[in-house]
N, C-alpha and C positions, 0 to 999 in steps of 0.2 A: 504494500500500500504506500503510494507516494504522499508527499506533504499535502497536496491539494485534496486527495481522497480523504485524508484524515480530517482536514478542515470541514469538508462536506459532511462527514460522519458526525462531528461535533455540532454543526449547524442543524442537522436533521434531528438530533436528540434534543436540542434546545427548542426547536419548533413544536415539539410535543407539549411544551409548557404554555404555548400560546392558545388562548381561548377566544371564542367569538365575542366581539364587543370590546376587546382590550384596547387600551391606549399604550402604545409601545414606544419606548426609546430605542432607536436603531443606531448601532455603533458604526465605527469607521475602521477600515483595514481589510486585508484580504480574507480573513475568516468571517468577518461581519458581512462582507459582500456575498459570500456563499449563502449566508443566512437570508439575505435580501432576495436572492434568486429563488430559493426554496419558498420563502414567504410569498413571493409574487405568484408562484404557481397555485398556492392555496387561496390567495385572494381571487385569482382568475376563476377558481372553482367555487367561489361563493363565500369565503371567509370574510367576516366583517371586522376589520381592524383599522385603526388610524395610527400612523407613525409620526414620531418627532425625530428628524435626523440629527446626528451629532456633527455633521460637516456638510459643506457644499458638495463635496464629492459623493457622499452617500445620498444626498438629496437628488442629485442628477440621476443616479442609478435607480432610485425609487420611482422617479417620474418616468424614466425610460421604460421601466418594467410594469408600471401601473399600480404601484403601492400608494394608497391615499396618504397624504401628508398634511400636517398642520404645524404651526410654530409652537414653541414651548409657552409663549405668552397666551396662545389660544387654548392650550392644554397644559396648564401648569402642574397638574397632578397626574402622574403616570402609574400604570399598574405594574409594568415590567420593562426593564431595559435589558437588551441582549447585545453584548459587545465582546470584542476580543481583548487580548492582553499580550504584552511583550514578555512579561514574566508573572508567575503566580507562585506564592509559597504555600506552606501547609495551613496557614491561618487565613488564606484567601486575601492576603495583602498583595497588591499588584504594582507593577510598573507598566504604565501606559504612555502613549504619546509618540511612538515611533513614526506614526503617520502625521503627527503635528496637530491633532485635534483634541488634545488633552483637556483644554479648558471647557469646551462645549461638552465633551464626554463626561467630565466630572459634574457639571451643572445638571445634565440630563440624568445621570445616575443618582444624584442626590435628590432629584425630584420624583424618583420612582419608589414604589413600595418595595420592589425587589430588583436585584441585578443578578443576571446569570452571565457568567464568563464562559466563552467558548474558545478553546485553544487545542493545539496538538501537544503531545507529551513533551516535546522539546522545550516548551515554555515553562515547565514545572521545575522549580529550583528549591533547594533547601534554605538558602538565604538570598534575598534580593540583591541585585547589583551587578550581575554578569552583563546585563544589557545596560548601556549608558542611560542614565536618568535624564529625561527631558525636563528642562525648567523653562517655562515660558516667561519672558521678561519684557518690560516696556523698552522701546527703543530709546527713549529719553534717559540719559544717565546710564547707558548700558555698561560702560566700563566700571563705574562705581558699583553697580549692582553685581557685576561679575566678581569684583574684589570682595564684596560683602559675602557672597556665596563661598568664595575660596576661604575666607576667614572663618566662616561657620564650619565648613568642612574640616578645617584644621583642628578646631576645638573638639570635634567629634572623632578625631583620629582618622579621617578620610583623606586620601590623596588621589591624585589622578588628574588628567587633563580636563579642562572645561573649554569646549569649542563651540563657537557660534555655528549653527547649522547653515549650510549653503546648498543651493540646488545644483543640478548637473552642469549648468552654465556658469557656476561659481558666483552667482548672485545670492544675496542673503535670502534665506528661507523666511517667508512671512506667513503667519497663521491666518486663518479666516478672520480673526479679530484684528489683524494688522500688527501683531507682536512678533518678536524674535524668539528663537529657541536656543538655549544653551544645552548642549549634550554633555553631561557630567559622567566621565568614566571613573567612578569611584571604586569599582570592583565590589567586593563584599561589603554590604551595609548592615552591620550588626544590630543597630537600633533604628529601624525604619520609622518608627513612631516619633522618636525624638527629632530626627531629621525633617520629617514632614511638618511638625508643628513649628520648628524654628525657621524653616524656609518661609513659612507663611508670615513670619514677622519681619521679613526684609521688604521694605517698601517697594522696590523695583520689581519684585517677583510677582507676576500676575497669578500664576498657578504652577504647580509641579506635577510630575507624573506618578507620584506615590498615591495610590488609591487605598486608603485604610478604612476598614469597617464599612465598605460599600457593597461588596459582593456577597450575595446570599449563598450561592453555590457555584461551582465550576464544573463544566462538562469537558472532560479531557479525552481526546481521541488518540488512539495508538493503533498499531497493527492488529491487535486483537479486538478492536472495537472501541466504543465510547464508555467511559466510566464517570461517576459523579464524585466530586470532592466537596466536602463540607468543612467549615472552619473547625479546627481542633479545639478551640476554646470558645 
């Protein structure tokens, strides 16, 4: 089973949690897109749902495939969000933001009664940090903000490069909200909770890719099929 087949398996298992009449948060990324494709088939067959997309990219795919959409302002209370992750640990703490949509993803997840993470087994880690942590920052004062992040990392015993994300043409990556992203290659993050709370205290940090206490369960696909992970604590 290749990587895409595993993503489809996880997406299909998540779709079983979608009920008629639900208000859905719809995530961003390659695994979430497989979910959108499967959801569109169910919608075409008569399933009645309304989605709130977490990115312009997801919105375009939903429109193309016929999944009904509304904004989060129109539907501020959601039943369920289904989204991917770049990493997930045993307590369902996540690193997200590899696709650059972390701010909207976190807002939508927080507005949902439940969040289900869909991923392949390569995303499961014992300790977060193998994947660079995306930190969304304001373009104003970006150097000062980066220095503040570096200082915070040092106090927590974290080292590694902080690099402004660029596109293939070497232009600066801009999020849907018009912000920049610092990718922090900290490696192992022993205390993700402390890092998350202290990053929030830096004025230039708009949001970060540590998703703590948001996921209700994770559906993890591997060669043997899909399995469910629930928080250990």
